[in-house]
C-alpha positions as CSV (number, residue, x, y, z in Angstrom):
1,X,-25.0,16.0,9.5
2,X,-24.3,18.9,8.2
3,X,-21.3,19.7,5.3
4,X,-18.4,22.0,6.5
5,X,-18.4,25.1,4.6
6,X,-15.5,26.6,3.0
7,X,-14.0,28.4,5.3
8,X,-14.4,25.4,8.3
9,X,-13.0,22.9,5.7
10,X,-9.8,25.0,5.2
11,X,-9.0,25.7,9.5
12,X,-9.8,21.7,9.4
13,X,-7.0,22.1,6.8
14,X,-4.7,24.5,8.8
15,X,-5.1,22.2,11.7
16,X,-4.0,19.5,10.1
17,X,-1.2,20.8,8.2
18,X,-0.1,22.6,11.8
19,X,0.1,19.5,13.9
20,X,2.0,17.7,10.7
21,X,4.3,19.9,11.1
22,X,4.6,20.1,15.3
23,X,5.3,16.5,15.2
24,X,7.6,16.5,12.3
25,X,9.3,19.6,14.5
26,X,9.1,17.4,17.5
27,X,11.0,14.2,16.1
28,X,13.5,17.0,14.8
29,X,14.0,17.9,18.4
30,X,14.2,14.4,19.6
31,X,16.9,13.9,17.3
32,X,19.1,16.7,18.2
33,X,18.7,15.5,21.9
34,X,20.1,12.0,21.0
35,X,23.0,13.7,18.8
36,X,24.1,15.5,21.7
37,X,23.7,12.8,24.1
38,X,25.3,10.3,21.2
39,X,28.1,13.1,21.6
40,X,28.2,13.5,25.2
41,X,28.9,10.3,26.1
42,X,31.7,9.8,22.7
43,X,33.3,12.4,24.4
44,X,33.4,11.0,28.0
45,X,34.4,7.6,26.5
46,X,37.3,8.9,24.8
47,X,38.5,10.7,28.1
48,X,38.2,7.9,29.7
49,X,40.1,5.7,27.4
50,X,42.8,8.1,27.5
51,X,42.7,8.1,31.1
52,X,41.7,12.0,31.5
53,X,38.4,11.4,34.5
54,X,39.7,12.8,37.6
55,X,39.1,9.5,40.2
């Protein structure tokens, strides 16, 4: 088996770095989605509690 040269090693490090950033970004987007869902749910519950929903 041959050892990767400097260029191949750099590309692999970049690929790993990009993959790590993608995973972190996906987690961030997931967090934002949950926060928005929570905000919408809390708003819905507040309206329901205050009797503002239409039947």
